[in-house]
ChimeraX commands (.cxc) that place a marker at each C-alpha (Angstrom):
marker #1 position -0.23,-0.03,0.28 radius 0.5
marker #1 position 2.46,2.40,1.09 radius 0.5
marker #1 position 4.63,1.71,-2.29 radius 0.5
marker #1 position 1.45,2.42,-4.42 radius 0.5
marker #1 position 1.23,5.76,-2.65 radius 0.5
marker #1 position 4.49,6.70,-3.37 radius 0.5
marker #1 position 4.10,5.84,-7.12 radius 0.5
marker #1 position 0.70,8.04,-7.18 radius 0.5
marker #1 position 2.49,11.02,-5.46 radius 0.5
marker #1 position 5.33,10.53,-8.00 radius 0.5
marker #1 position 2.78,10.43,-10.93 radius 0.5
marker #1 position 0.88,13.25,-9.41 radius 0.5
marker #1 position 4.11,15.25,-9.07 radius 0.5
marker #1 position 4.97,14.99,-12.80 radius 0.5
marker #1 position 1.07,15.79,-14.07 radius 0.5
marker #1 position 2.01,18.78,-12.12 radius 0.5
marker #1 position 5.17,20.01,-13.64 radius 0.5
marker #1 position 3.72,18.62,-16.92 radius 0.5
marker #1 position 0.90,21.36,-16.74 radius 0.5
marker #1 position 3.31,23.91,-15.38 radius 0.5
marker #1 position 5.26,23.39,-18.65 radius 0.5
marker #1 position 2.64,22.77,-21.40 radius 0.5
marker #1 position 2.90,26.01,-22.59 radius 0.5
marker #1 position 6.72,26.11,-23.13 radius 0.5
marker #1 position 7.34,26.53,-26.92 radius 0.5
marker #1 position 9.53,23.14,-26.52 radius 0.5
marker #1 position 6.52,21.60,-24.04 radius 0.5
marker #1 position 6.09,17.67,-24.59 radius 0.5
marker #1 position 3.08,16.55,-26.31 radius 0.5
marker #1 position 1.74,13.57,-23.85 radius 0.5
marker #1 position 2.34,13.28,-19.83 radius 0.5
marker #1 position 4.17,9.59,-20.98 radius 0.5
marker #1 position 6.62,11.86,-23.19 radius 0.5
marker #1 position 7.19,14.74,-20.40 radius 0.5
marker #1 position 7.77,11.72,-18.25 radius 0.5
marker #1 position 10.42,10.21,-20.57 radius 0.5
marker #1 position 11.92,13.45,-21.08 radius 0.5
marker #1 position 12.54,14.41,-17.45 radius 0.5
marker #1 position 13.65,11.27,-16.44 radius 0.5
marker #1 position 16.07,11.01,-18.97 radius 0.5
marker #1 position 17.62,14.62,-18.19 radius 0.5
marker #1 position 17.71,13.77,-14.47 radius 0.5
marker #1 position 19.28,10.70,-14.65 radius 0.5
marker #1 position 21.78,12.21,-17.54 radius 0.5
marker #1 position 22.78,15.91,-15.74 radius 0.5
marker #1 position 25.54,16.62,-14.14 radius 0.5
marker #1 position 26.32,20.05,-12.73 radius 0.5
marker #1 position 29.34,21.28,-14.16 radius 0.5
marker #1 position 29.63,25.26,-13.34 radius 0.5
marker #1 position 28.10,27.63,-11.03 radius 0.5
marker #1 position 28.66,31.26,-11.91 radius 0.5
marker #1 position 27.46,33.78,-9.01 radius 0.5
marker #1 position 26.24,37.37,-9.93 radius 0.5
marker #1 position 25.08,40.16,-8.08 radius 0.5
marker #1 position 21.69,39.02,-7.16 radius 0.5
marker #1 position 21.55,35.23,-8.00 radius 0.5
marker #1 position 23.56,32.00,-9.63 radius 0.5
marker #1 position 23.57,30.61,-12.82 radius 0.5
marker #1 position 23.61,26.73,-12.84 radius 0.5
marker #1 position 25.40,24.56,-15.92 radius 0.5
marker #1 position 24.72,21.36,-16.28 radius 0.5
marker #1 position 25.55,18.90,-19.23 radius 0.5
marker #1 position 23.13,16.42,-20.25 radius 0.5
marker #1 position 24.41,14.17,-22.59 radius 0.5
marker #1 position 26.26,16.01,-25.28 radius 0.5
marker #1 position 23.80,19.32,-24.24 radius 0.5
marker #1 position 25.03,22.20,-22.34 radius 0.5
marker #1 position 22.42,24.27,-20.61 radius 0.5
marker #1 position 21.87,27.03,-18.03 radius 0.5
marker #1 position 19.58,26.81,-15.04 radius 0.5
marker #1 position 18.60,30.01,-13.41 radius 0.5
marker #1 position 16.46,29.71,-10.48 radius 0.5
marker #1 position 13.50,32.88,-10.92 radius 0.5
marker #1 position 10.53,33.84,-8.65 radius 0.5
marker #1 position 9.71,35.56,-12.06 radius 0.5
marker #1 position 9.79,33.42,-14.86 radius 0.5
marker #1 position 6.49,34.93,-16.56 radius 0.5
marker #1 position 9.05,38.42,-16.85 radius 0.5
marker #1 position 11.97,36.58,-18.21 radius 0.5
marker #1 position 9.89,35.32,-20.85 radius 0.5
marker #1 position 8.16,38.64,-21.57 radius 0.5
marker #1 position 11.62,40.49,-21.65 radius 0.5
marker #1 position 12.49,38.33,-24.38 radius 0.5
marker #1 position 9.76,39.13,-26.30 radius 0.5
marker #1 position 10.44,42.92,-25.82 radius 0.5
marker #1 position 13.97,42.66,-26.37 radius 0.5
marker #1 position 13.08,41.22,-30.19 radius 0.5
marker #1 position 11.33,44.71,-30.70 radius 0.5
marker #1 position 14.82,46.14,-30.44 radius 0.5
marker #1 position 16.54,43.34,-32.04 radius 0.5
marker #1 position 18.32,42.60,-29.20 radius 0.5
marker #1 position 19.75,38.58,-29.31 radius 0.5
marker #1 position 19.08,36.68,-26.19 radius 0.5
marker #1 position 19.22,33.05,-24.70 radius 0.5
marker #1 position 16.63,30.76,-25.70 radius 0.5
marker #1 position 14.33,29.96,-23.12 radius 0.5
marker #1 position 11.72,27.62,-21.27 radius 0.5
marker #1 position 10.22,27.35,-17.90 radius 0.5
marker #1 position 12.12,24.43,-15.69 radius 0.5
marker #1 position 12.48,22.99,-12.55 radius 0.5
marker #1 position 15.31,21.29,-10.73 radius 0.5
marker #1 position 14.81,19.36,-7.16 radius 0.5
marker #1 position 12.02,21.82,-6.68 radius 0.5
marker #1 position 13.29,25.09,-7.40 radius 0.5
marker #1 position 11.55,26.69,-10.13 radius 0.5
marker #1 position 13.25,28.57,-12.98 radius 0.5
marker #1 position 13.97,29.00,-16.48 radius 0.5
marker #1 position 16.17,26.78,-18.47 radius 0.5
marker #1 position 18.38,28.51,-21.45 radius 0.5
marker #1 position 20.72,27.37,-24.11 radius 0.5
marker #1 position 24.57,27.81,-22.63 radius 0.5
marker #1 position 26.47,30.08,-25.38 radius 0.5
marker #1 position 29.44,27.61,-25.44 radius 0.5
marker #1 position 31.71,29.39,-27.64 radius 0.5
marker #1 position 30.91,32.99,-25.82 radius 0.5
marker #1 position 32.55,34.34,-23.00 radius 0.5
marker #1 position 30.73,36.82,-20.45 radius 0.5
marker #1 position 31.61,40.16,-20.70 radius 0.5
marker #1 position 33.12,40.24,-17.44 radius 0.5
marker #1 position 35.02,37.97,-18.43 radius 0.5
marker #1 position 36.34,39.51,-22.26 radius 0.5
marker #1 position 39.80,41.44,-22.38 radius 0.5
marker #1 position 39.59,42.69,-25.72 radius 0.5
marker #1 position 38.45,46.03,-26.48 radius 0.5
marker #1 position 34.65,45.26,-28.51 radius 0.5
marker #1 position 34.49,45.63,-31.77 radius 0.5
marker #1 position 32.19,48.44,-33.74 radius 0.5
marker #1 position 28.99,45.73,-33.94 radius 0.5
marker #1 position 29.60,44.49,-30.14 radius 0.5
marker #1 position 29.36,48.54,-29.18 radius 0.5
marker #1 position 26.40,49.07,-31.12 radius 0.5
marker #1 position 24.97,46.31,-29.81 radius 0.5
marker #1 position 25.87,47.30,-26.19 radius 0.5
marker #1 position 24.31,50.40,-26.79 radius 0.5
marker #1 position 21.33,48.82,-27.61 radius 0.5
marker #1 position 21.02,46.76,-24.87 radius 0.5
marker #1 position 21.40,49.96,-22.43 radius 0.5
marker #1 position 18.63,51.79,-24.13 radius 0.5
marker #1 position 16.46,48.50,-23.88 radius 0.5
marker #1 position 17.45,48.43,-19.90 radius 0.5
marker #1 position 16.58,52.28,-19.31 radius 0.5
marker #1 position 13.18,51.34,-21.49 radius 0.5
marker #1 position 12.02,48.47,-19.11 radius 0.5
marker #1 position 13.62,49.47,-15.97 radius 0.5
marker #1 position 16.08,46.51,-15.66 radius 0.5
marker #1 position 17.85,47.17,-12.31 radius 0.5
marker #1 position 20.24,44.21,-12.98 radius 0.5
marker #1 position 22.45,44.51,-15.86 radius 0.5
marker #1 position 25.79,44.09,-15.49 radius 0.5
marker #1 position 28.75,42.48,-17.55 radius 0.5
marker #1 position 28.00,38.76,-15.97 radius 0.5
marker #1 position 24.55,38.86,-17.93 radius 0.5
marker #1 position 26.04,39.34,-21.42 radius 0.5
marker #1 position 27.48,36.86,-23.44 radius 0.5
marker #1 position 30.35,38.23,-26.09 radius 0.5
marker #1 position 30.62,36.07,-29.37 radius 0.5
marker #1 position 30.08,36.97,-32.68 radius 0.5
marker #1 position 26.66,38.53,-31.20 radius 0.5
marker #1 position 26.50,40.09,-28.06 radius 0.5
marker #1 position 23.52,38.32,-25.83 radius 0.5
marker #1 position 21.53,39.64,-23.11 radius 0.5
marker #1 position 20.12,37.57,-20.73 radius 0.5
marker #1 position 18.84,37.72,-16.79 radius 0.5
marker #1 position 15.90,39.77,-17.03 radius 0.5
marker #1 position 13.82,39.22,-13.68 radius 0.5
marker #1 position 14.27,42.55,-12.04 radius 0.5
marker #1 position 12.47,44.59,-14.82 radius 0.5
marker #1 position 9.92,47.15,-14.55 radius 0.5
marker #1 position 11.30,49.52,-12.31 radius 0.5
marker #1 position 10.73,53.53,-12.06 radius 0.5
marker #1 position 13.25,55.71,-11.86 radius 0.5
marker #1 position 15.97,57.97,-13.83 radius 0.5
marker #1 position 18.15,56.53,-16.52 radius 0.5
marker #1 position 21.15,56.37,-14.38 radius 0.5
marker #1 position 19.53,53.65,-12.11 radius 0.5
marker #1 position 19.66,51.09,-15.17 radius 0.5
marker #1 position 23.48,51.65,-16.07 radius 0.5
marker #1 position 25.84,49.47,-13.79 radius 0.5
marker #1 position 29.24,50.96,-13.36 radius 0.5
marker #1 position 31.03,48.04,-15.15 radius 0.5
marker #1 position 28.76,48.19,-18.13 radius 0.5
marker #1 position 29.18,52.00,-18.11 radius 0.5
marker #1 position 32.89,51.72,-18.21 radius 0.5
marker #1 position 32.34,49.09,-21.16 radius 0.5
marker #1 position 30.39,51.80,-23.01 radius 0.5
marker #1 position 33.13,54.96,-22.27 radius 0.5
marker #1 position 36.18,54.45,-20.14 radius 0.5
marker #1 position 35.68,57.98,-19.11 radius 0.5
marker #1 position 32.26,57.02,-17.82 radius 0.5
marker #1 position 32.44,58.14,-14.11 radius 0.5
marker #1 position 34.05,61.72,-15.30 radius 0.5
marker #1 position 31.47,62.14,-17.88 radius 0.5
marker #1 position 28.31,61.34,-15.91 radius 0.5
marker #1 position 29.88,62.95,-12.76 radius 0.5
marker #1 position 30.07,66.62,-14.73 radius 0.5
marker #1 position 26.66,66.03,-16.10 radius 0.5
marker #1 position 24.63,64.47,-13.29 radius 0.5
marker #1 position 23.47,67.87,-11.38 radius 0.5
marker #1 position 22.36,69.70,-14.78 radius 0.5
marker #1 position 19.31,67.45,-15.33 radius 0.5
marker #1 position 19.46,66.51,-18.73 radius 0.5
marker #1 position 17.58,63.81,-20.67 radius 0.5
marker #1 position 18.96,60.17,-21.02 radius 0.5
marker #1 position 19.50,60.98,-24.71 radius 0.5
marker #1 position 21.61,64.35,-23.98 radius 0.5
marker #1 position 23.97,62.56,-21.53 radius 0.5
marker #1 position 24.16,59.28,-23.71 radius 0.5
marker #1 position 25.39,61.43,-26.47 radius 0.5
marker #1 position 28.35,62.56,-24.07 radius 0.5
marker #1 position 29.24,59.33,-23.41 radius 0.5
marker #1 position 29.43,58.43,-27.07 radius 0.5
marker #1 position 25.69,57.84,-28.55 radius 0.5
marker #1 position 25.26,59.18,-32.31 radius 0.5
marker #1 position 21.44,59.91,-33.26 radius 0.5
marker #1 position 20.60,57.01,-35.14 radius 0.5
marker #1 position 21.36,54.88,-32.06 radius 0.5
marker #1 position 18.10,55.71,-30.44 radius 0.5
marker #1 position 15.02,53.39,-31.73 radius 0.5
marker #1 position 11.58,54.35,-32.77 radius 0.5
marker #1 position 10.12,52.14,-30.68 radius 0.5
marker #1 position 6.40,51.53,-32.08 radius 0.5
marker #1 position 3.30,51.33,-29.50 radius 0.5
marker #1 position 1.83,48.39,-31.84 radius 0.5
marker #1 position 4.85,46.56,-31.46 radius 0.5
marker #1 position 4.56,46.89,-27.68 radius 0.5
marker #1 position 0.79,46.19,-28.09 radius 0.5
marker #1 position 1.69,42.37,-29.45 radius 0.5
marker #1 position 3.70,41.21,-26.40 radius 0.5
marker #1 position 2.34,43.14,-23.89 radius 0.5
marker #1 position -1.34,42.75,-22.65 radius 0.5
marker #1 position -1.47,44.17,-18.99 radius 0.5
marker #1 position -2.60,47.82,-18.94 radius 0.5
marker #1 position -0.13,48.52,-16.43 radius 0.5
marker #1 position 3.01,47.62,-17.86 radius 0.5
marker #1 position 1.90,49.23,-21.42 radius 0.5
marker #1 position 1.25,52.12,-19.53 radius 0.5
marker #1 position 4.53,52.03,-18.05 radius 0.5
marker #1 position 6.55,51.09,-21.39 radius 0.5
marker #1 position 4.74,53.66,-23.18 radius 0.5
marker #1 position 5.99,56.22,-20.78 radius 0.5
marker #1 position 9.51,55.54,-21.70 radius 0.5
marker #1 position 10.11,55.25,-25.47 radius 0.5
marker #1 position 11.46,58.55,-25.49 radius 0.5
marker #1 position 14.60,58.99,-23.98 radius 0.5
marker #1 position 14.54,62.46,-24.42 radius 0.5
marker #1 position 11.71,63.04,-22.09 radius 0.5
marker #1 position 13.40,60.70,-19.33 radius 0.5
marker #1 position 15.84,62.10,-17.23 radius 0.5
marker #1 position 18.96,60.80,-16.68 radius 0.5
marker link #1:1,2 radius 0.2
marker link #1:2,3 radius 0.2
marker link #1:3,4 radius 0.2
marker link #1:4,5 radius 0.2
marker link #1:5,6 radius 0.2
marker link #1:6,7 radius 0.2
marker link #1:7,8 radius 0.2
marker link #1:8,9 radius 0.2
marker link #1:9,10 radius 0.2
marker link #1:10,11 radius 0.2
marker link #1:11,12 radius 0.2
marker link #1:12,13 radius 0.2
marker link #1:13,14 radius 0.2
marker link #1:14,15 radius 0.2
marker link #1:15,16 radius 0.2
marker link #1:16,17 radius 0.2
marker link #1:17,18 radius 0.2
marker link #1:18,19 radius 0.2
marker link #1:19,20 radius 0.2
marker link #1:20,21 radius 0.2
marker link #1:21,22 radius 0.2
marker link #1:22,23 radius 0.2
marker link #1:23,24 radius 0.2
marker link #1:24,25 radius 0.2
marker link #1:25,26 radius 0.2
marker link #1:26,27 radius 0.2
marker link #1:27,28 radius 0.2
marker link #1:28,29 radius 0.2
marker link #1:29,30 radius 0.2
marker link #1:30,31 radius 0.2
marker link #1:31,32 radius 0.2
marker link #1:32,33 radius 0.2
marker link #1:33,34 radius 0.2
marker link #1:34,35 radius 0.2
marker link #1:35,36 radius 0.2
marker link #1:36,37 radius 0.2
marker link #1:37,38 radius 0.2
marker link #1:38,39 radius 0.2
marker link #1:39,40 radius 0.2
marker link #1:40,41 radius 0.2
marker link #1:41,42 radius 0.2
marker link #1:42,43 radius 0.2
marker link #1:43,44 radius 0.2
marker link #1:44,45 radius 0.2
marker link #1:45,46 radius 0.2
marker link #1:46,47 radius 0.2
marker link #1:47,48 radius 0.2
marker link #1:48,49 radius 0.2
marker link #1:49,50 radius 0.2
marker link #1:50,51 radius 0.2
marker link #1:51,52 radius 0.2
marker link #1:52,53 radius 0.2
marker link #1:53,54 radius 0.2
marker link #1:54,55 radius 0.2
marker link #1:55,56 radius 0.2
marker link #1:56,57 radius 0.2
marker link #1:57,58 radius 0.2
marker link #1:58,59 radius 0.2
marker link #1:59,60 radius 0.2
marker link #1:60,61 radius 0.2
marker link #1:61,62 radius 0.2
marker link #1:62,63 radius 0.2
marker link #1:63,64 radius 0.2
marker link #1:64,65 radius 0.2
marker link #1:65,66 radius 0.2
marker link #1:66,67 radius 0.2
marker link #1:67,68 radius 0.2
marker link #1:68,69 radius 0.2
marker link #1:69,70 radius 0.2
marker link #1:70,71 radius 0.2
marker link #1:71,72 radius 0.2
marker link #1:72,73 radius 0.2
marker link #1:73,74 radius 0.2
marker link #1:74,75 radius 0.2
marker link #1:75,76 radius 0.2
marker link #1:76,77 radius 0.2
marker link #1:77,78 radius 0.2
marker link #1:78,79 radius 0.2
marker link #1:79,80 radius 0.2
marker link #1:80,81 radius 0.2
marker link #1:81,82 radius 0.2
marker link #1:82,83 radius 0.2
marker link #1:83,84 radius 0.2
marker link #1:84,85 radius 0.2
marker link #1:85,86 radius 0.2
marker link #1:86,87 radius 0.2
marker link #1:87,88 radius 0.2
marker link #1:88,89 radius 0.2
marker link #1:89,90 radius 0.2
marker link #1:90,91 radius 0.2
marker link #1:91,92 radius 0.2
marker link #1:92,93 radius 0.2
marker link #1:93,94 radius 0.2
marker link #1:94,95 radius 0.2
marker link #1:95,96 radius 0.2
marker link #1:96,97 radius 0.2
marker link #1:97,98 radius 0.2
marker link #1:98,99 radius 0.2
marker link #1:99,100 radius 0.2
marker link #1:100,101 radius 0.2
marker link #1:101,102 radius 0.2
marker link #1:102,103 radius 0.2
marker link #1:103,104 radius 0.2
marker link #1:104,105 radius 0.2
marker link #1:105,106 radius 0.2
marker link #1:106,107 radius 0.2
marker link #1:107,108 radius 0.2
marker link #1:108,109 radius 0.2
marker link #1:109,110 radius 0.2
marker link #1:110,111 radius 0.2
marker link #1:111,112 radius 0.2
marker link #1:112,113 radius 0.2
marker link #1:113,114 radius 0.2
marker link #1:114,115 radius 0.2
marker link #1:115,116 radius 0.2
marker link #1:116,117 radius 0.2
marker link #1:117,118 radius 0.2
marker link #1:118,119 radius 0.2
marker link #1:119,120 radius 0.2
marker link #1:120,121 radius 0.2
marker link #1:121,122 radius 0.2
marker link #1:122,123 radius 0.2
marker link #1:123,124 radius 0.2
marker link #1:124,125 radius 0.2
marker link #1:125,126 radius 0.2
marker link #1:126,127 radius 0.2
marker link #1:127,128 radius 0.2
marker link #1:128,129 radius 0.2
marker link #1:129,130 radius 0.2
marker link #1:130,131 radius 0.2
marker link #1:131,132 radius 0.2
marker link #1:132,133 radius 0.2
marker link #1:133,134 radius 0.2
marker link #1:134,135 radius 0.2
marker link #1:135,136 radius 0.2
marker link #1:136,137 radius 0.2
marker link #1:137,138 radius 0.2
marker link #1:138,139 radius 0.2
marker link #1:139,140 radius 0.2
marker link #1:140,141 radius 0.2
marker link #1:141,142 radius 0.2
marker link #1:142,143 radius 0.2
marker link #1:143,144 radius 0.2
marker link #1:144,145 radius 0.2
marker link #1:145,146 radius 0.2
marker link #1:146,147 radius 0.2
marker link #1:147,148 radius 0.2
marker link #1:148,149 radius 0.2
marker link #1:149,150 radius 0.2
marker link #1:150,151 radius 0.2
marker link #1:151,152 radius 0.2
marker link #1:152,153 radius 0.2
marker link #1:153,154 radius 0.2
marker link #1:154,155 radius 0.2
marker link #1:155,156 radius 0.2
marker link #1:156,157 radius 0.2
marker link #1:157,158 radius 0.2
marker link #1:158,159 radius 0.2
marker link #1:159,160 radius 0.2
marker link #1:160,161 radius 0.2
marker link #1:161,162 radius 0.2
marker link #1:162,163 radius 0.2
marker link #1:163,164 radius 0.2
marker link #1:164,165 radius 0.2
marker link #1:165,166 radius 0.2
marker link #1:166,167 radius 0.2
marker link #1:167,168 radius 0.2
marker link #1:168,169 radius 0.2
marker link #1:169,170 radius 0.2
marker link #1:170,171 radius 0.2
marker link #1:171,172 radius 0.2
marker link #1:172,173 radius 0.2
marker link #1:173,174 radius 0.2
marker link #1:174,175 radius 0.2
marker link #1:175,176 radius 0.2
marker link #1:176,177 radius 0.2
marker link #1:177,178 radius 0.2
marker link #1:178,179 radius 0.2
marker link #1:179,180 radius 0.2
marker link #1:180,181 radius 0.2
marker link #1:181,182 radius 0.2
marker link #1:182,183 radius 0.2
marker link #1:183,184 radius 0.2
marker link #1:184,185 radius 0.2
marker link #1:185,186 radius 0.2
marker link #1:186,187 radius 0.2
marker link #1:187,188 radius 0.2
marker link #1:188,189 radius 0.2
marker link #1:189,190 radius 0.2
marker link #1:190,191 radius 0.2
marker link #1:191,192 radius 0.2
marker link #1:192,193 radius 0.2
marker link #1:193,194 radius 0.2
marker link #1:194,195 radius 0.2
marker link #1:195,196 radius 0.2
marker link #1:196,197 radius 0.2
marker link #1:197,198 radius 0.2
marker link #1:198,199 radius 0.2
marker link #1:199,200 radius 0.2
marker link #1:200,201 radius 0.2
marker link #1:201,202 radius 0.2
marker link #1:202,203 radius 0.2
marker link #1:203,204 radius 0.2
marker link #1:204,205 radius 0.2
marker link #1:205,206 radius 0.2
marker link #1:206,207 radius 0.2
marker link #1:207,208 radius 0.2
marker link #1:208,209 radius 0.2
marker link #1:209,210 radius 0.2
marker link #1:210,211 radius 0.2
marker link #1:211,212 radius 0.2
marker link #1:212,213 radius 0.2
marker link #1:213,214 radius 0.2
marker link #1:214,215 radius 0.2
marker link #1:215,216 radius 0.2
marker link #1:216,217 radius 0.2
marker link #1:217,218 radius 0.2
marker link #1:218,219 radius 0.2
marker link #1:219,220 radius 0.2
marker link #1:220,221 radius 0.2
marker link #1:221,222 radius 0.2
marker link #1:222,223 radius 0.2
marker link #1:223,224 radius 0.2
marker link #1:224,225 radius 0.2
marker link #1:225,226 radius 0.2
marker link #1:226,227 radius 0.2
marker link #1:227,228 radius 0.2
marker link #1:228,229 radius 0.2
marker link #1:229,230 radius 0.2
marker link #1:230,231 radius 0.2
marker link #1:231,232 radius 0.2
marker link #1:232,233 radius 0.2
marker link #1:233,234 radius 0.2
marker link #1:234,235 radius 0.2
marker link #1:235,236 radius 0.2
marker link #1:236,237 radius 0.2
marker link #1:237,238 radius 0.2
marker link #1:238,239 radius 0.2
marker link #1:239,240 radius 0.2
marker link #1:240,241 radius 0.2
marker link #1:241,242 radius 0.2
marker link #1:242,243 radius 0.2
marker link #1:243,244 radius 0.2
marker link #1:244,245 radius 0.2
marker link #1:245,246 radius 0.2
marker link #1:246,247 radius 0.2
marker link #1:247,248 radius 0.2
marker link #1:248,249 radius 0.2
view
């Protein structure tokens, strides 16, 4: 009887995870397929590396020949939504899906095996990388991302941004540019900002002083936002931040 209870409990847990995962773009079509998939990964998974960031940690797993990143997250919905918003600005992100390991919910992401974290990239960024970094900075100001740093940007052929749990925060633009990112944008980031910080300039005015050009600022269309975001409060927040000349630095 006890063994039957254990089997029933395990099946119920798989069913719950299956229901949670069914909306994933890579979700299995049947519960049996899901159980087989989870059993395979549980058996084959091996933790090979932990990357600690400002607010959390990234767990790098190997499952057979595949390598993936697991990031515990209390805001999986925000992570997924941020990826969709990033596409509006043409920003590269990691493909992801909701995932759970040992009862901890989070997201499973592809691991950019041929890339390195910007924090560990010692060379100068090339022109394409710099354009992408500027775009990421504007993206963070737009969505109010207070957790962008050089340990959640991969550098390879392209820059890849990830880790968007702490978004949709109000505030001045400078609150969303950490020093390590600012210094990759401009070696004199601190000196430039200190000279301008009391002048109450707009984000656009200060960013131009830091090396942005007029054409670096995107036109963010409301229709594009509305295609992604359905919550009225979030729509209003995002609409209000599309003009960088109206956001105080």
